[in-house]
C-alpha positions as CSV (number, residue, x, y, z in Angstrom):
1,M,66.2,101.7,107.4
2,S,66.8,102.6,110.8
3,D,70.3,103.2,112.4
4,T,70.3,99.7,114.2
5,D,69.4,97.3,111.4
6,D,70.7,93.7,111.7
7,Y,72.6,92.4,108.8
8,G,73.7,88.8,109.3
9,G,74.1,88.8,113.1
10,C,75.8,92.2,112.8
11,S,74.3,95.5,114.3
12,V,75.2,98.5,112.2
13,Y,76.1,101.5,114.3
14,N,78.4,103.5,111.8
15,E,81.2,101.7,113.3
16,T,82.9,99.1,111.1
17,G,84.9,97.6,114.1
18,M,81.8,96.0,115.5
19,C,81.1,93.8,112.6
20,Q,82.8,90.5,111.7
21,T,84.2,90.1,108.4
22,D,84.2,87.3,106.1
23,S,87.7,85.7,105.9
24,G,87.1,84.7,102.4
25,S,87.3,88.2,101.0
26,T,90.9,89.2,100.6
27,D,92.6,91.5,98.3
28,G,94.2,88.5,96.3
29,G,96.4,87.4,99.1
30,G,99.4,87.4,96.8
31,K,102.5,89.5,97.5
32,A,103.4,92.1,94.9
33,S,106.3,90.9,92.8
34,F,108.7,92.8,90.6
35,D,107.8,92.4,86.9
36,L,110.9,92.7,84.8
37,S,109.0,93.0,81.4
38,S,107.0,96.0,82.7
39,F,110.3,97.6,84.1
40,I,112.0,97.2,80.7
41,G,108.9,98.5,79.0
42,G,109.0,101.5,81.0
43,I,112.5,102.3,80.3
44,I,111.9,101.9,76.7
45,L,108.9,104.2,77.0
46,V,110.9,106.9,78.6
47,L,113.7,106.6,76.1
48,V,111.3,107.0,73.1
49,L,109.7,110.0,74.7
50,Q,112.9,111.6,75.4
51,A,114.2,111.1,71.8
52,G,110.9,112.3,70.5
53,A,111.1,115.5,72.6
54,F,114.8,115.9,71.6
55,F,114.1,115.7,67.8
56,A,111.0,118.0,68.2
57,M,113.0,120.6,70.0
58,R,115.8,120.4,67.4
59,F,113.2,120.8,64.7
60,L,111.6,123.8,66.3
61,K,114.9,125.4,66.8
62,T,115.9,125.2,63.0
63,K,112.5,126.8,62.0
64,D,113.0,129.6,64.4
65,S,116.4,130.4,63.3
66,S,117.0,134.1,62.6
67,Y,120.0,133.3,60.1
68,E,119.6,135.1,56.9
69,T,121.8,134.8,53.8
70,M,123.4,137.7,52.1
């Protein structure tokens, strides 16, 4: 393969600006939209993780107490 091979009427010179691109290859063409269900799911996930961390820390603190009965 040489440096100046011809692929479909486009000479390749390590510069992509010299080639025409196919107009049919887009990245979906749609605009990004807000997904309410994903947002609510993210909030629920964060709250569950925070509650789990809270109860885990509370459990660990009770096991680590230095309280001694007489």
